[in-house]
Every structure is written in structure tokens, then in C-alpha cells.
N, C-alpha and C positions, 0 to 999 in steps of 0.2 A: 863205427858209431852210426846208428840209424838217425838221420836228420828229419826226414818226412816221408809220408806215404799218402797217396791219393788214389782213390778208386777210379779207374778209367772206364771199366765196362763190366757188366755181369751177363752171363750167358746160361741158358738152360742146356741140358744135354742135347735136346732136339735142335735147338738153334745152332749149336756147334756142329752137329752132324750135317745139317743143311749147309753151313758155311764150308765145311770140309769138302762136301760133294761139289759145291760151287767152285772150289779151287782145284777140282780134279783129283781129290784125295778120297778114295773109297773107304772111309773110316767111320766107325760109329762111336760117338762119345759115350763113355760110361758114366761120367759125372758132369754136372754143370760146374762153372767156375767163376771166380772173380779175378779180374786183371787189375793190378795196381802199378802205379809208377812209384818207385822207391828212390830216394836220394840219400846218399850216405857219404861218410868221410872215408878217404883213402889217402894214398901217398902218390906223389908225382914221380917222374923218372929220376929226379935228383934227391928224392927222399923228403921233400916238403909236403905239408898237409894240403889237400885239395878235396874237392867234392866230385862225385860221379853219380850216375843214375842207371836205372835198369828196369826191366819189367819183371813183375812177380805174379805168377799165375797159380792160384790156389783152388783145388777142387773143393766142391761143397758136398756135405753130407756123406762123407766116405765111411765114417764110423770106426776108423782105426788110425793109428799114427802113420804119417806119410814119409816116404823116402824123398830125399832132396835131389833134384836133377838140375844141372847147369848146362845150358846150351850156349855155345859161343858162336856169334853170328859171322857171316861171310864179309868180305870186303865191302865197304861203303865209302863213298866220297861225300855223301850228304850228311851234315851234322844231325839232322832230325829224322833220318831214315833208320830209326832204331826202335827197339821194343818198348821204350818208355813213352813213346808217342803212339796214340791210338791208330791202329791199322797201318803202321809203317815198319819197314825193315823186316827182319827175320822173326816176326812175332808168332808165325804159325806154329813153329816148333814148341813154343811155350803153351799155346792153346792145345796142341795135340797131346803133349805129355801131361799137362795139367788135367785134361779131360780123361786121361787114363789113370789118374790117381796119384800123380807125383806133385809135390810142391816144386814148381819149376821156376827157374830164374834165367833171365837173359840179360847179362850186363851190357850196357852200352859201350863201355870202355872210355878211357880218357879222351877228352877233346870232342866227344860225341854226346848227344843228348843234352843234359843239363851241366855237363862238365866244361869248365872254362879252358881256353887255350886250344892248341892244335893237337890232333890225334897222332901219337907217336907210333905210326904203322909198323907192325912186326917187331915191336920192342917187347921181348918176352917178359922181362921183369915187371913192367907196368901192366901188361895184360894179366899176368898172374896176380898181382896185388889188387888190381881193380876187381878181378873175378872172385878172389877169395874174400875180399871185403864185402862184395855183393852177397855171397853165401852167408857171411856173418850177419849182415843186415837182415836178410831173410829169416835167419834163425831168431834174431831179436824180435822181428815183427811177429813171427809165429808164437814165440813165448809170451809176448805181451797181449796176444789175442787168443790165448788158450788153444792153439793149434798144435797138436802133438806131432813131433818128428821122430822117426824110428832109428836114426843114427846112420842109415844108409845114404851114400852120396854117389851119384852117377854123373859122368862128364861126357859131353859130345860136342862136336863142332863141325862146321862146314867151311871149306876153303880157308880163308884167313882164320876162321874160328877153329880149324884143326890145329893150327899153330898155337892159338890161345889156349885150347883145351890141353895140349901137351905141356905148355908152360905152367898152367894151373896144376896139372898133375905133379 
């Protein structure tokens, strides 16, 4: 269940290209994008209802339905070092894939971002449920904002996020 969404930032393609080069990434953005913080309902490790958050990166003016891409972030010990907070955590993957034409999501996971409690590190079930519910929230956001999705779903992750992506798969 999608609970809320807030626009964090808008970028043109040229702004993104400059940002990528500034980060040492020799990439050219194909599209500008909008970056949203999404809060949604999911379940905790024992099956109770809870909330989670994540970053949603949507390319602008693509002219066709978008594939959905989920990037799972690496290990973090800081609650707010996640993609639902502006310029924190592994947000660059969301920007890169969003600027290439993917509707990109980066789930914060439980206990991080706006989610209450502690982060259950390397807990496959909660990583999977938080990630799949982030994908569902992104689909609801897109449907309610007339953004077409083409049915394709791609998964990737780095470090701890590799574990998360495999659990999601």
C-alpha cells in the first residue's frame, strides 16, 4: 500500500550528466528525471504490519512505457544514509538507471529511512518483502500518475544489496 510520496529533486539530462562526471562516472544522461521519496506499507520479520521507504527515480519525456528496475543498496550503518533522503546512500544507481529510461527504485529496507525499529541485517525474508512492496508501491504511483510500465522488471544489488536482490528474486 502506497502511503505517501514527496518530490525530492528534479534534474535535466544535462544536470545529470554534469553530476555523473563530477562523481567520476563518464556517462551521458538520456533523460531528465524526478526523484521521489515513497513511503509504503510492508511487513516486519515476524509478519506484522509496518512502514518502509525508498527512492523512486522516474525519467521524464520518454514517450513509451518504462521497464522497472530495482537496485538494492550496500551495507549502511546510518539510518538516513539511504535513497529516500536527498543525496544520501546509494542514490546514484537510481539516478543512472532513471536517466537511461528505467523507472528505478531503491528500497531503504526495514529499520532504515522512515521505517521504525532496527534494521534486520541480512534477513532475507524482510529484505525480499520490503523490496517487493517497494516495487508494488512504485507501480501504484505510476498507475495513479499515468506513467506506463511495460511489464519488464530488472534486479541488481551491490554488497549487502546482492543478498537483497537474490532474496527478492
